[in-house]
C-alpha positions in Angstrom: -20.3 5.5 21.4 -17.3 6.4 19.4 -18.1 7.4 15.8 -15.5 6.8 13.1 -15.7 9.4 10.4 -13.6 10.5 7.4 -13.8 14.1 6.5 -12.5 15.4 3.2 -12.4 19.0 4.4 -9.7 18.2 7.0 -12.0 19.1 9.9 -11.5 17.6 13.3 -13.7 14.5 13.5 -13.7 11.9 16.1 -11.5 9.6 14.0 -9.0 12.5 13.3 -9.0 13.4 17.0 -8.2 9.8 17.8 -5.4 9.7 15.2 -4.0 13.0 16.6 -4.1 11.6 20.1 -2.3 8.5 18.9 0.3 10.8 17.3 0.6 12.7 20.6 -0.3 16.0 18.9 -0.3 19.1 21.1 -2.5 21.7 19.5 -4.0 24.5 21.6 -7.6 23.9 22.7 -7.5 20.4 21.3 -4.8 19.3 23.7 -7.3 18.8 26.5 -9.6 16.7 24.3 -6.7 14.6 23.1 -5.5 14.0 26.6 -8.8 12.3 27.4 -7.9 9.6 24.9 -4.4 9.1 26.3 -5.5 6.6 29.0 -6.7 4.3 26.2 -3.4 4.7 24.3 -1.5 3.9 27.5 -3.5 0.8 28.1 -3.1 -0.5 24.5 -0.5 -3.3 24.9 -0.8 -5.3 21.7 1.0 -2.9 19.3 4.7 -2.8 19.8 5.8 -0.8 16.7 4.2 2.0 14.8 2.1 3.2 17.7 0.7 6.2 15.8 -2.4 7.4 13.9 -1.4 5.9 10.6 -1.5 2.4 12.0 -5.2 1.4 11.7 -4.9 -1.7 13.9 -3.4 0.5 16.7 -6.1 3.2 16.2 -8.9 0.5 16.2 -7.5 -1.0 19.4 -7.3 2.4 21.1 -10.8 3.2 20.0 -12.2 0.0 21.5 -10.3 0.6 24.8 -11.5 4.2 24.9 -15.2 3.1 24.6 -14.7 0.6 27.5 -13.0 3.3 29.6 -15.8 5.8 28.9 -18.5 3.2 29.9 -16.6 2.6 33.1 -16.3 6.3 33.7 -20.0 6.9 33.2 -20.8 4.3 35.8 -18.2 5.7 38.2 -19.2 9.3 37.9 -23.0 8.9 37.9 -24.4 7.3 41.1 -27.9 7.4 39.6 -27.0 5.7 36.3 -24.9 3.1 38.1 -27.7 2.4 40.5 -30.2 2.0 37.7 -27.8 -0.4 35.9 -27.3 -2.4 39.1 -31.1 -2.7 39.6 -31.5 -3.9 36.0 -33.7 -0.9 35.1 -31.5 0.4 32.4 -28.6 -0.9 30.4 -25.6 1.0 29.1 -24.1 -0.2 25.9 -20.8 0.7 24.4 -20.4 0.5 20.6 -18.4 1.6 17.6 -20.0 2.9 14.5 -18.3 2.6 11.1 -19.6 5.3 8.9 -18.3 3.7 5.7 -20.1 0.4 6.2 -22.9 1.5 8.5 -22.0 -1.4 10.8 -22.4 -0.9 14.5 -20.3 -3.2 16.8 -21.7 -3.4 20.3 -19.6 -4.6 23.2 -20.7 -7.4 25.6 -19.6 -5.5 28.7 
């Protein structure tokens, strides 16, 4: 699950981390974290201009792609979880949470 947050104290929150990754920020220990979002940025093919953290449509697209990639990664890296999913014993669900509205958007796949 990717949580969108807004923080008035200018702390690194998931949303700010995503914005920073979209802006290709390189910042010490955060660089490794931001690089984990880069595959989603690279896969986002809808946005042709303003591919940065100030373009909310781009950030939203990257966020959705990132959730899908993380769901795929969980299944690829955990033989046990993948087996349980395949057997129908558990279900993995990707979702986005909007802290402003309280809305949770679940993905079908």
